[in-house]
C-alpha positions in Angstrom: -0.2 10.1 9.1 3.8 9.8 8.6 5.4 11.8 5.9 6.1 9.8 2.9 9.7 9.3 2.0 9.5 12.0 -1.0 8.4 14.8 1.3 5.4 16.6 1.9 3.6 18.1 -1.1 0.8 20.4 0.1 -1.1 20.9 -3.2 -0.7 16.8 -3.8 -2.3 16.4 -0.7 -4.9 18.7 -0.9 -6.0 17.3 -4.2 -5.7 13.6 -2.7 -8.4 15.2 0.0 -10.7 16.5 -2.0 -11.0 13.6 -4.1 -11.1 11.3 -1.3 -13.7 13.3 0.6 -15.8 13.3 -2.7 -15.6 9.5 -3.0 -16.1 8.7 0.8 -19.7 11.5 1.0 -21.0 9.5 -2.3 -20.2 5.7 -1.4 -21.2 6.6 2.9 -24.5 8.3 1.5 -25.1 4.9 -0.8 -24.9 2.8 2.1 -26.8 5.3 4.4 -29.7 5.0 1.5 -29.4 1.4 1.6 -29.4 0.9 4.7 -26.3 -0.3 5.5 -24.7 2.7 7.2 -26.5 4.8 9.7 -25.7 8.6 9.6 -24.0 8.6 13.0 -22.0 5.9 11.7 -21.0 7.7 8.7 -20.3 10.6 10.3 -18.0 8.9 12.9 -15.8 6.7 9.9 -16.0 9.8 7.7 -12.7 11.8 8.3 -10.6 8.3 9.4 -11.5 7.3 5.7 -10.8 10.5 3.6 -7.3 10.5 5.7 -6.7 6.5 4.7 -7.2 6.9 1.3 -5.0 10.0 0.9 -2.3 8.4 2.5 -2.5 5.6 0.2 -2.5 8.1 -2.5 0.5 9.8 -1.8 2.7 7.1 -0.4 2.1 8.2 3.3 1.7 5.7 6.3 -1.4 6.2 8.2 -2.7 4.7 11.2 -5.8 5.5 13.6 -5.9 4.1 17.1 -9.6 4.8 19.2 -9.3 6.3 22.7 
């Protein structure tokens, strides 16, 4: 994640992270229960999806590349 133009605000980041984590957990749990996603897939994608949302919420750039 690249710093947003207005600078870094740790309280804002933490609030956005907690919100995104709860949303992603709920959405992924529902997807798992419906058979649309496995637990392994959810575990692999969870942090990426949380930080993608955090970046969007705070106006930062985020990119992810697999090794």
